[in-house]
FIKOLZA-1660 file (N, C-alpha, C; in steps of 0.1 Angstrom, whole numbers, plus 5000, padded with zeros to 4 digits):
% residues 85
   i   px   py   pz ch aa at
   1 7625 8033 3506  A  M  N
   1 7641 8035 3508  A  M CA
   1 7644 8025 3517  A  M  C
   2 7657 8022 3514  A  H  N
   2 7662 8011 3524  A  H CA
   2 7675 8022 3527  A  H  C
   3 7678 8020 3540  A  T  N
   3 7689 8024 3550  A  T CA
   3 7701 8017 3549  A  T  C
   4 7714 8020 3536  A  I  N
   4 7725 8011 3539  A  I CA
   4 7733 8017 3550  A  I  C
   5 7736 8005 3560  A  Y  N
   5 7744 8004 3575  A  Y CA
   5 7758 7999 3568  A  Y  C
   6 7764 8008 3573  A  L  N
   6 7782 8004 3568  A  L CA
   6 7782 7992 3581  A  L  C
   7 7797 7986 3588  A  F  N
   7 7798 7980 3593  A  F CA
   7 7794 7977 3607  A  F  C
   8 7796 7991 3614  A  F  N
   8 7789 7995 3626  A  F CA
   8 7776 8006 3622  A  F  C
   9 7766 8003 3632  A  P  N
   9 7755 8016 3630  A  P CA
   9 7765 8030 3637  A  P  C
  10 7756 8039 3633  A  I  N
  10 7761 8052 3636  A  I CA
  10 7762 8055 3649  A  I  C
  11 7749 8049 3657  A  S  N
  11 7750 8049 3671  A  S CA
  11 7762 8043 3679  A  S  C
  12 7765 8034 3672  A  L  N
  12 7773 8027 3679  A  L CA
  12 7789 8034 3675  A  L  C
  13 7790 8039 3664  A  M  N
  13 7804 8044 3661  A  M CA
  13 7802 8056 3669  A  M  C
  14 7794 8065 3674  A  K  N
  14 7795 8072 3682  A  K CA
  14 7798 8069 3695  A  K  C
  15 7792 8061 3698  A  K  N
  15 7799 8057 3714  A  K CA
  15 7809 8054 3715  A  K  C
  16 7817 8048 3705  A  F  N
  16 7832 8043 3704  A  F CA
  16 7842 8053 3698  A  F  C
  17 7836 8064 3694  A  L  N
  17 7844 8073 3688  A  L CA
  17 7851 8085 3697  A  L  C
  18 7843 8088 3709  A  S  N
  18 7843 8094 3720  A  S CA
  18 7854 8094 3730  A  S  C
  19 7856 8079 3731  A  P  N
  19 7864 8077 3743  A  P CA
  19 7878 8071 3731  A  P  C
  20 7875 8069 3721  A  L  N
  20 7887 8068 3714  A  L CA
  20 7897 8081 3711  A  L  C
  21 7892 8089 3709  A  L  N
  21 7895 8100 3709  A  L CA
  21 7903 8104 3721  A  L  C
  22 7897 8104 3731  A  V  N
  22 7902 8108 3747  A  V CA
  22 7917 8099 3747  A  V  C
  23 7913 8088 3742  A  L  N
  23 7923 8079 3747  A  L CA
  23 7938 8083 3737  A  L  C
  24 7934 8087 3724  A  S  N
  24 7943 8092 3712  A  S CA
  24 7951 8104 3722  A  S  C
  25 7943 8113 3725  A  I  N
  25 7948 8128 3728  A  I CA
  25 7956 8121 3741  A  I  C
  26 7953 8112 3750  A  L  N
  26 7961 8112 3763  A  L CA
  26 7975 8104 3759  A  L  C
  27 7972 8097 3750  A  L  N
  27 7983 8090 3745  A  L CA
  27 7995 8103 3742  A  L  C
  28 7989 8109 3727  A  V  N
  28 8003 8120 3726  A  V CA
  28 8005 8129 3735  A  V  C
  29 7994 8131 3745  A  T  N
  29 8000 8140 3753  A  T CA
  29 8008 8136 3767  A  T  C
  30 8007 8125 3763  A  G  N
  30 8019 8117 3776  A  G CA
  30 8030 8113 3772  A  G  C
  31 8034 8109 3759  A  C  N
  31 8043 8106 3751  A  C CA
  31 8055 8123 3748  A  C  C
  32 8042 8135 3742  A  A  N
  32 8051 8147 3746  A  A CA
  32 8057 8151 3758  A  A  C
  33 8054 8145 3771  A  S  N
  33 8055 8154 3782  A  S CA
  33 8070 8146 3786  A  S  C
  34 8076 8141 3780  A  D  N
  34 8088 8135 3785  A  D CA
  34 8101 8146 3781  A  D  C
  35 8106 8147 3790  A  V  N
  35 8117 8157 3792  A  V CA
  35 8132 8149 3792  A  V  C
  36 8140 8158 3786  A  P  N
  36 8152 8147 3782  A  P CA
  36 8160 8151 3799  A  P  C
  37 8168 8140 3802  A  M  N
  37 8178 8139 3813  A  M CA
  37 8186 8150 3813  A  M  C
  38 8187 8157 3823  A  T  N
  38 8201 8169 3826  A  T CA
  38 8215 8159 3822  A  T  C
  39 8226 8168 3822  A  E  N
  39 8238 8158 3822  A  E CA
  39 8242 8153 3838  A  E  C
  40 8239 8161 3852  A  E  N
  40 8237 8154 3862  A  E CA
  40 8230 8147 3864  A  E  C
  41 8217 8141 3857  A  Q  N
  41 8210 8132 3861  A  Q CA
  41 8213 8118 3852  A  Q  C
  42 8220 8121 3841  A  Q  N
  42 8226 8110 3835  A  Q CA
  42 8237 8102 3840  A  Q  C
  43 8250 8114 3845  A  A  N
  43 8259 8112 3849  A  A CA
  43 8257 8099 3865  A  A  C
  44 8246 8107 3868  A  A  N
  44 8241 8098 3881  A  A CA
  44 8237 8083 3878  A  A  C
  45 8231 8085 3865  A  K  N
  45 8227 8072 3860  A  K CA
  45 8237 8061 3858  A  K  C
  46 8246 8065 3852  A  Y  N
  46 8263 8059 3848  A  Y CA
  46 8272 8054 3861  A  Y  C
  47 8264 8064 3873  A  G  N
  47 8275 8060 3885  A  G CA
  47 8289 8071 3882  A  G  C
  48 8290 8080 3876  A  I  N
  48 8302 8088 3873  A  I CA
  48 8298 8104 3875  A  I  C
  49 8311 8112 3873  A  T  N
  49 8307 8125 3876  A  T CA
  49 8307 8133 3865  A  T  C
  50 8298 8143 3864  A  V  N
  50 8296 8151 3854  A  V CA
  50 8305 8153 3849  A  V  C
  51 8321 8158 3855  A  E  N
  51 8333 8158 3842  A  E CA
  51 8336 8142 3836  A  E  C
  52 8334 8133 3842  A  E  N
  52 8339 8123 3836  A  E CA
  52 8325 8120 3822  A  E  C
  53 8312 8123 3827  A  F  N
  53 8304 8122 3820  A  F CA
  53 8307 8130 3804  A  F  C
  54 8308 8139 3806  A  R  N
  54 8313 8150 3796  A  R CA
  54 8323 8143 3785  A  R  C
  55 8335 8135 3793  A  S  N
  55 8343 8134 3787  A  S CA
  55 8341 8120 3777  A  S  C
  56 8331 8111 3786  A  E  N
  56 8329 8100 3777  A  E CA
  56 8319 8100 3767  A  E  C
  57 8311 8111 3768  A  K  N
  57 8302 8119 3759  A  K CA
  57 8313 8122 3746  A  K  C
  58 8323 8131 3746  A  R  N
  58 8331 8135 3737  A  R CA
  58 8335 8121 3731  A  R  C
  59 8344 8111 3743  A  A  N
  59 8348 8099 3732  A  A CA
  59 8337 8093 3725  A  A  C
  60 8327 8090 3729  A  A  N
  60 8316 8083 3724  A  A CA
  60 8315 8089 3708  A  A  C
  61 8314 8103 3708  A  A  N
  61 8311 8113 3696  A  A CA
  61 8324 8108 3686  A  A  C
  62 8336 8112 3693  A  R  N
  62 8345 8109 3683  A  R CA
  62 8348 8093 3678  A  R  C
  63 8341 8083 3682  A  M  N
  63 8338 8069 3682  A  M CA
  63 8326 8071 3669  A  M  C
  64 8314 8080 3670  A  N  N
  64 8305 8079 3661  A  N CA
  64 8297 8069 3668  A  N  C
  65 8298 8066 3681  A  M  N
  65 8286 8056 3689  A  M CA
  65 8279 8067 3696  A  M  C
  66 8268 8064 3703  A  S  N
  66 8257 8068 3716  A  S CA
  66 8262 8067 3724  A  S  C
  67 8262 8075 3737  A  L  N
  67 8269 8075 3749  A  L CA
  67 8267 8059 3753  A  L  C
  68 8250 8056 3750  A  E  N
  68 8245 8044 3759  A  E CA
  68 8258 8031 3753  A  E  C
  69 8260 8030 3740  A  E  N
  69 8268 8020 3732  A  E CA
  69 8280 8023 3739  A  E  C
  70 8287 8032 3740  A  H  N
  70 8301 8034 3744  A  H CA
  70 8302 8031 3761  A  H  C
  71 8292 8033 3767  A  M  N
  71 8292 8030 3784  A  M CA
  71 8293 8014 3783  A  M  C
  72 8281 8009 3773  A  K  N
  72 8281 7995 3774  A  K CA
  72 8295 7985 3770  A  K  C
  73 8300 7994 3761  A  M  N
  73 8315 7989 3755  A  M CA
  73 8327 7990 3767  A  M  C
  74 8324 7998 3774  A  L  N
  74 8334 8000 3784  A  L CA
  74 8331 7989 3801  A  L  C
  75 8319 7983 3798  A  D  N
  75 8315 7979 3809  A  D CA
  75 8320 7967 3805  A  D  C
  76 8316 7962 3794  A  S  N
  76 8322 7947 3789  A  S CA
  76 8335 7947 3788  A  S  C
  77 8343 7958 3783  A  D  N
  77 8358 7956 3786  A  D CA
  77 8362 7954 3799  A  D  C
  78 8355 7964 3813  A  D  N
  78 8357 7962 3823  A  D CA
  78 8355 7948 3829  A  D  C
  79 8346 7942 3825  A  M  N
  79 8344 7929 3828  A  M CA
  79 8354 7917 3822  A  M  C
  80 8359 7920 3813  A  K  N
  80 8370 7911 3802  A  K CA
  80 8381 7912 3813  A  K  C
  81 8385 7925 3815  A  M  N
  81 8399 7927 3823  A  M CA
  81 8400 7920 3837  A  M  C
  82 8386 7920 3843  A  M  N
  82 8383 7914 3856  A  M CA
  82 8386 7902 3855  A  M  C
  83 8380 7889 3844  A  D  N
  83 8381 7873 3838  A  D CA
  83 8399 7875 3839  A  D  C
  84 8407 7882 3838  A  H  N
  84 8418 7882 3832  A  H CA
  84 8432 7883 3842  A  H  C
  85 8420 7887 3855  A  N  N
  85 8432 7892 3868  A  N CA
  85 8429 7875 3877  A  N  C
% end
């Protein structure tokens, strides 16, 4: 009777399966632990007040833009205004 081996022998597969499973679980739990930033944290990120943040967020929504796109647009507009002065 002949034993048919797959690409890896079973003993070798058992050695690598356990660490691979552990790494997969760590990766999934690490990605799932990201907590969204609060409005205060986001305002601080852009260097504006919470009220300004909310206003810019509403303006971005009216233009169907993400807040990040809107803030980048404002930064580029500010830079253009400085170039003309």
